[in-house]
SEDO-430818 format. One record per residue (C-alpha): y, x, z. Coordinates in steps of 0.5 Angstrom, whole numbers, padded with zeros to 4 digits, always signed. Layout:
N
YXZ...
//
This chain:
482
-0110+0040+0007-0108+0036+0012-0101+0033+0013-0096+0036+0017-0095+0032+0022-0100+0027+0022-0103+0029+0029-0100+0027+0035-0101+0031+0041-0100+0029+0047-0103+0028+0055-0109+0027+0055-0108+0020+0058-0104+0018+0052-0109+0019+0046-0113+0013+0044-0117+0017+0040-0120+0020+0047-0120+0013+0050-0117+0016+0056-0110+0011+0056-0108+0011+0063-0103+0005+0066-0097+0008+0067-0093+0002+0068-0097+0000+0073-0098+0008+0076-0089+0008+0077-0090+0001+0081-0096+0003+0085-0101-0001+0084-0108-0001+0087-0111+0006+0087-0117+0002+0086-0115-0001+0079-0112+0005+0076-0118+0008+0079-0123+0004+0075-0120+0006+0069-0120+0013+0070-0127+0016+0065-0132+0020+0070-0134+0026+0069-0140+0024+0065-0136+0020+0061-0131+0026+0059-0136+0032+0058-0138+0026+0053-0131+0026+0050-0132+0033+0050-0139+0034+0046-0137+0028+0041-0132+0033+0039-0136+0037+0036-0137+0032+0031-0130+0033+0028-0131+0040+0028-0137+0043+0030-0138+0049+0033-0141+0053+0028-0135+0051+0023-0130+0055+0028-0133+0062+0025-0131+0059+0018-0124+0062+0015-0122+0062+0007-0114+0060+0006-0116+0054+0001-0110+0052+0000-0103+0056-0004-0100+0058+0002-0095+0064+0002-0094+0067+0008-0087+0070+0006-0085+0063+0005-0087+0061+0012-0084+0068+0015-0077+0066+0010-0076+0058+0012-0076+0060+0019-0069+0064+0018-0065+0058+0017-0063+0058+0024-0063+0067+0025-0056+0071+0025-0057+0073+0017-0055+0080+0019-0061+0081+0023-0067+0079+0018-0067+0085+0014-0070+0088+0021-0074+0083+0023-0078+0084+0015-0079+0091+0017-0082+0091+0024-0086+0086+0021-0088+0090+0016-0090+0096+0019-0097+0094+0020-0101+0089+0021-0101+0088+0027-0094+0088+0027-0094+0083+0023-0099+0079+0026-0094+0079+0033-0089+0076+0028-0093+0071+0024-0094+0065+0029-0091+0061+0023-0097+0063+0018-0103+0063+0022-0099+0055+0025-0100+0054+0018-0107+0056+0018-0109+0052+0023-0107+0047+0021-0109+0046+0015-0116+0046+0018-0120+0040+0023-0119+0040+0030-0123+0038+0036-0117+0034+0039-0117+0037+0046-0111+0038+0048-0108+0042+0052-0101+0045+0053-0101+0051+0048-0099+0058+0049-0098+0058+0041-0097+0065+0041-0103+0067+0045-0104+0075+0042-0106+0079+0047-0099+0083+0048-0097+0076+0051-0100+0077+0058-0097+0081+0063-0097+0082+0070-0089+0080+0074-0087+0078+0080-0088+0070+0083-0083+0067+0088-0086+0070+0093-0085+0078+0090-0093+0078+0089-0095+0080+0082-0100+0076+0078-0103+0077+0071-0101+0070+0066-0098+0069+0059-0092+0071+0058-0089+0068+0052-0088+0061+0051-0083+0060+0045-0088+0056+0041-0090+0052+0047-0093+0045+0045-0099+0040+0046-0105+0042+0041-0113+0042+0041-0114+0049+0046-0118+0052+0041-0112+0054+0037-0110+0059+0043-0117+0061+0044-0117+0064+0036-0111+0066+0036-0113+0071+0042-0119+0074+0040-0116+0075+0033-0111+0079+0036-0116+0082+0040-0119+0085+0033-0112+0086+0030-0109+0090+0035-0116+0094+0035-0116+0096+0028-0109+0098+0030-0111+0104+0035-0117+0106+0032-0121+0102+0036-0129+0102+0034-0131+0096+0031-0137+0095+0036-0132+0096+0042-0126+0091+0038-0133+0086+0037-0135+0087+0045-0128+0086+0047-0128+0079+0043-0134+0077+0046-0133+0079+0053-0126+0075+0052-0129+0069+0050-0135+0069+0055-0130+0069+0061-0125+0064+0058-0133+0060+0057-0135+0061+0064-0128+0060+0067-0127+0053+0064-0134+0051+0066-0132+0053+0074-0126+0049+0073-0130+0043+0070-0133+0043+0078-0126+0045+0081-0121+0041+0085-0115+0040+0081-0111+0043+0087-0116+0048+0087-0114+0049+0080-0106+0049+0080-0105+0053+0085-0111+0059+0082-0108+0065+0080-0109+0073+0079-0107+0077+0083-0106+0085+0081-0112+0086+0085-0115+0082+0081-0114+0084+0075-0114+0091+0077-0122+0089+0079-0124+0089+0071-0123+0097+0071-0129+0101+0072-0127+0105+0079-0125+0112+0077-0120+0108+0074-0117+0103+0079-0113+0108+0082-0110+0110+0076-0109+0103+0073-0105+0102+0080-0101+0107+0081-0099+0105+0074-0097+0098+0076-0094+0100+0082-0089+0104+0079-0087+0100+0072-0086+0094+0078-0082+0098+0081-0077+0101+0076-0078+0093+0072-0072+0090+0076-0066+0088+0075-0064+0093+0079-0068+0098+0076-0065+0095+0069-0058+0097+0071-0059+0103+0073-0061+0105+0065-0057+0100+0061-0050+0099+0065-0045+0105+0066-0038+0104+0070-0032+0103+0066-0025+0104+0069-0029+0102+0076-0034+0097+0074-0040+0095+0071-0041+0095+0063-0048+0094+0060-0048+0100+0055-0048+0100+0047-0055+0101+0043-0053+0099+0037-0057+0095+0033-0062+0093+0040-0055+0091+0043-0047+0090+0041-0042+0088+0043-0040+0080+0045-0034+0079+0039-0030+0073+0041-0032+0067+0039-0040+0069+0042-0037+0071+0049-0034+0064+0049-0039+0060+0047-0044+0065+0052-0039+0062+0058-0041+0054+0054-0048+0056+0055-0048+0058+0061-0045+0053+0064-0050+0048+0061-0056+0052+0063-0053+0052+0072-0053+0044+0071-0061+0045+0068-0062+0048+0076-0065+0044+0081-0059+0044+0087-0061+0049+0092-0062+0054+0084-0055+0053+0084-0053+0054+0090-0056+0062+0089-0054+0063+0082-0047+0061+0084-0047+0068+0090-0047+0071+0084-0041+0073+0080-0041+0074+0072-0039+0082+0070-0041+0083+0062-0045+0080+0057-0048+0084+0049-0052+0081+0044-0060+0084+0044-0065+0084+0039-0072+0083+0041-0078+0083+0040-0081+0083+0034-0082+0075+0030-0076+0073+0035-0071+0078+0031-0065+0075+0029-0065+0068+0034-0059+0069+0039-0060+0073+0045-0056+0075+0050-0056+0079+0056-0052+0077+0062-0050+0083+0067-0049+0078+0074-0047+0082+0081-0047+0080+0088-0043+0079+0093-0044+0086+0095-0043+0089+0089-0050+0092+0090-0054+0088+0088-0054+0087+0080-0058+0080+0077-0060+0081+0070-0061+0075+0066-0064+0074+0059-0061+0068+0054-0065+0067+0049-0064+0061+0043-0070+0056+0042-0072+0053+0035-0077+0048+0034-0085+0050+0035-0089+0052+0029-0094+0048+0031-0089+0042+0031-0091+0040+0023-0098+0040+0025-0098+0036+0033-0091+0031+0031-0085+0033+0035-0084+0035+0041-0082+0030+0046-0076+0034+0049-0070+0034+0044-0067+0042+0047-0073+0047+0045-0070+0051+0052-0072+0045+0055-0079+0045+0051-0081+0053+0053-0079+0051+0059-0082+0046+0062-0089+0049+0058-0088+0055+0061-0087+0052+0069-0094+0048+0066-0099+0054+0064-0096+0059+0069-0099+0060+0076-0092+0061+0077-0085+0061+0074-0078+0065+0075-0074+0061+0079-0068+0063+0075-0072+0060+0069-0066+0054+0066-0065+0051+0058-0058+0049+0056-0056+0047+0049-0049+0049+0045-0046+0048+0039-0052+0046+0036-0057+0051+0039-0062+0051+0045-0062+0056+0050-0067+0058+0055-0065+0062+0060-0069+0067+0065-0070+0074+0069-0069+0080+0065-0074+0085+0068-0077+0081+0074-0082+0086+0076-0085+0085+0069-0091+0090+0067-0091+0089+0060-0097+0092+0056-0097+0097+0050-0101+0097+0046-0104+0106+0045-0106+0104+0054-0110+0097+0053-0114+0100+0047-0117+0104+0051-0120+0099+0055-0119+0094+0051-0125+0090+0054-0122+0090+0060-0116+0088+0059-0119+0082+0054-0123+0079+0061-0117+0079+0064-0115+0075+0058-0120+0070+0058-0119+0068+0065-0112+0067+0064-0112+0063+0058-0118+0059+0062-0113+0057+0067-0107+0055+0063-0112+0050+0059-0116+0047+0066-0109+0046+0068-0106+0043+0062-0112+0040+0060-0118+0037+0062-0124+0042+0063-0129+0038+0064-0129+0035+0056-0126+0043+0054-0133+0045+0057-0136+0039+0054-0135+0042+0048-0136+0049+0049-0143+0048+0052-0147+0053+0056-0150+0056+0050-0146+0062+0046-0145+0057+0040-0137+0057+0041-0137+0064+0042-0140+0066+0036-0136+0062+0032-0130+0064+0035-0132+0072+0033-0134+0071+0027-0126+0067+0026-0123+0073+0029-0126+0079+0024-0124+0074+0019-0117+0072+0021-0116+0080+0022-0118+0081+0015-0113+0076+0012-0107+0078+0017-0109+0086+0012-0108+0082+0006-0101+0077+0008-0098+0084+0011-0099+0087+0004-0096+0082+0001-0090+0082+0006-0089+0090+0004-0089+0088-0003-0085+0083-0003-0080+0088+0000-0082+0093-0005-0080+0088-0011-0073+0085-0007-0076+0079-0007-0074+0080+0002-0070+0084+0004-0071+0089+0009-0068+0095+0014-0068+0102+0015-0069+0101+0023-0076+0098+0025
//
């Protein structure tokens, strides 16, 4: 197994092993552009870098999986508990123990350790870090256009591109098994996802940088993945969800009037009143968050006033992290704004890729989010209080989050859209020419990743059983609340 932290993944121009170091001081000081251009690798050289990466990790070896060390998934999961609220840990464990799929969603640390134990390509992108199939979805750009993109960045960090691809591919098999999708259908979904990723990377390899940066997948393009007979149904579902999942829609569902004032409704253990010390913490977090926004965004935020806040329990892997839902109200009193303040810890990949360049992990998340997404929430920001890092985002900003039971019958179509979005994210933050050089034009890459996906889904089932046994034996605490 590799020694944790012995790999450092930075920007491609800062990696000696790829021989593409740029003279950053000269760039900053405005050196002659001809001098800078002379030191940039050509497209042929960049493609050669990708092909040379096959010596670091042969494509066929991507498909080989066997846990060769004594890594214990329970120990890896428990190691994440130090910064979490202890009273919520049994909920986290029980949610993960529900099925192999919920285990997979919550066990990014386990897969990071497994991936970190293997050779890698050294072709760096800004990893999403948790690119499973349900971490893609639709939400509104600042121009209020629905876009399909990645949506979860708690684990984002520079790292080898194939780690995101492997996590996405394996998630398709695990989810398919969860919902009874036939094996051949699941394997076809993986194949379509990987072919789409390969084709899109090849296209981005010949595209201009601004063309890549401005590219996005609109709702209509996403709907176009489905059969004509289904498109109207999918379109209606998206429109209905987007209309409801706004701050106004959430306020109608989650708030009530008490003594003439809006108040977030308690729903223990999902939403609970904050204690006085937690309210004080919220005030400090909010003040620090405001300072992280650009001045023109602070101007907008200042038009809202604080109304109420509660503690939330969200997701599967995030359970136990401090999450606060804040209700603000505009000057008219009829335009609520809900913000979610979420604790950020170190990325599960830092042990294998080196520490983040950002001391504040909330900043790490927000910067990664801005690098990867085609358009980002205007209220995204970060802060650090009392030894804890946080990031802030809008709550339900027209977000249409997929449900496993709904996408399982349409897995191949959804997987195709995921492949497109992941390729664009990697082209934005890495070198699509080098990645295309590694992948090649044939199906060798696809076949190997498909093989890994099935093997790792089997591993996930074994790890899930290990967690259930650990809870039953009292080795780790569970809860009746799932």
